[in-house]
N, C-alpha and C positions, 0 to 999 in steps of 0.2 A: 504493500501501500503505500503510495505516495504521500508525504507530509507538505503542507504549505501554510505560512503564514499570513494572514490578510491583517491590514491596519485598517483603522478607520471601518471599523465592522460593524456598528450598531446602527448605521443608515445608508442608503442610497447606494453606489456603487459598491462598496464595500460589501454590504450585507448580500445584495446579490451576488456577488463574488463566492463569498461563503457558502450559500445554497446549490449554487452550479456546482463549484468542486467537490462539495460533498455529493452531489449526485454520481459525479465522473468519478466518485471512488477515492477520494483524498481524505485524508486526516488532516482538519483545519484548526489550526490554532485562529483563533478571533480574537483580536486585539482592538481597544475601544477604551477611552477617559467614561465613557456610558456603559458600564458593565451591566444594568437593569434593563437597557433600551436592547441587550443581546441574549436577555434569559431564556427566551424562546427558541434559541439558535441550539443552544446545548443539547448535546447527544452523545451517542458513544463513539461517533466520529468528528465531533465538533468540541475542543475545548474553547471555554470564554476567560479572557484575562482581562482585567482593568490596567489600564496605562496609558499615560500621558507622555505624548512622542517628544514632548518639550523638557521632560524632566529626565536628565542623562543619568543620574542615578536609577532612577527607577528602569531604564531600557538595562544597565546592568544588571541589575537584579531577574529583570524578566532572561535575559542569557542566561545568566547562571541556572535558571531553573530549565532551560530546554537545551541546553549545550550539548549533550549527547544525543539528541537524534538527528536522523539524517536530514537534512530541509533539501526540498524538490524544488521548490520555488517559494520566494518573497514576496509579496504585494505591497510596494508602498503607496497606499491610497489615500493613507492620512494627510488631509492638505488642509488648504485656506488660509484667509488673510487675517490681520488685526485691524478690525473696522476700517479698512482701506477708504483712503479720500485723496483730494487732490493733492500734488507733493507741497505744494503753499502752506497745508494744513496738515501734513503728517509729523512725524514725533520719531526722534532716533529709537526709543522703547517699542514703538509698534513697529518697526523695520525690524528689529530682533527677536520680536515675536513672531512675524512671520518667517523669516528666515530659520529660526529655529524648528518651524512647524514642516516646512517645505523641503529645507535644505541640511541642516546640521542634526537633525534628529533621525532621517533615514539614511543620512551618510554613516552615522554611528551604528543603528541598527544593522544594514548591510555589513559594514568592515567586521562587528563582532561574530557575524553568523558565517563568515567565510569559510572556516574549519567544518562546520557542520555543513555547508554547501557542499565542500569537496568531498564529502561519503557520496555524494547523489552521482548517477550517470551522467546527467544532464541538468544540473542546476540552472536555474534562470532566475533574475532579480526583474519585476516588472516596476516601471515607477508610470504614475497616473498624474500627469500634470496637465496644460490647459494650453487652448489657442492662444490665451491671452498671453502667454510668456513670448509669443512672436509676434502677437499684432496687439499692443497695447490698447487699452480703452481710457479716454479720460476719468479720473476717479478711481482709477485702478491701485494706483497708490503701491501700497505696500507687497500686495497680492500678485500684480502682475511683474513686479520686479524680483520678487523670491521665485514665483514660477520661472523666471528666465534664469537665476541662480541655479534652480533645480536642472535644467538643461544642462548648463556647463557642468555641473555633477555628474550627471548623466554620461555625456561624452568623454569625460576624464575617464571614468570608471567602465566606459566600455573598451577603451585603449588599456587599462590596467589589469583586468577581473579576466580576459582572456589566459593569463597567466596561471590564475588558479581554476581554470577550465571552468567558470561562471560566464554566463551571458547575460547582458544586459538591454533590456527594451524599455523605450518610452514610448507609451501610448498617450496620444495627445488630442483629447477630444474637443469639439465644440459646446455647443449648447446641449446640456444634460437636463431632463425633467425628472428630478429629484430633488425637489424643494416641495412644499404645500401648494404653493399658486402653480396652474397648468401652466405648460410653455408651449406654442403649438413651434411645429417645426425642430423638433430637436431628438435627440437620443435619448434612448431609456437607459434605466441601471442595467437591465437585462442585456441591453446590447453591447455594452461595456464589459457586462460578466463575460458575454460569450467569448469576446475579442481576446481577453485575457486566457479562456479556458485555451485559446485554439493556439496562441503563442506558446504558452506552457507545455504542450504538447507536441510539437513540433521535434523534428530529429536534433540529436545534440550538436549536429554540426550546422546549423541551419540558426543563425541568431536576425531576429528581425530588428533592426537598428532605430527607427523610427514607424510609428504607427499614426497617421492622422487621420480620425475619422469625424464626419459631420452628416446629417441630415441631408437627404437628399436635395429638399428644398432651401437648404439654408446656405448662403453666400459664405465663404469664408473671411470676407470683408465686410 
């Protein structure tokens, strides 16, 4: 049985990914700050774990608990901004929080689990970024900038991690309909989860560098 870690698993893309991987036969470790919202995901195949990706000591404790597993798939899905706004109104504190969520936390988690992933015959790390990291929008502030930083992290890891036999993929979606308000011409969480499953199941010599996804009727710009 393959094993996967999915961050940001309490809702949206993360939650859908846990379900689709479970159905595909994976053992899944579902991670989120909101463990109560993951209670219904818990099963013989799914462990739930409370973790704030910006708490680096907590990430180390999480790794210490699971360091002996063989990890086939790490999905760095947790992300978000810290009250993003126009740059004129931004603060260094909010920029740091956004970078910790999108860049520093995922970097540390990926780094720590390298030995666990090296036990897998086809280990893969998947990052969920955003089109706004490529095409910023007014008021995107710390979020857009952190997503651009995350893309640089991914590109660097893609050059360095083949030395450990680990594939690194960026999945870059446009608008996703995962919030309370219904969005027209948007991807669903299940669309994203299916793309994650597809990438994870490719042969060990096949690396998808970037996968940019949008709704058919939703222009990139």
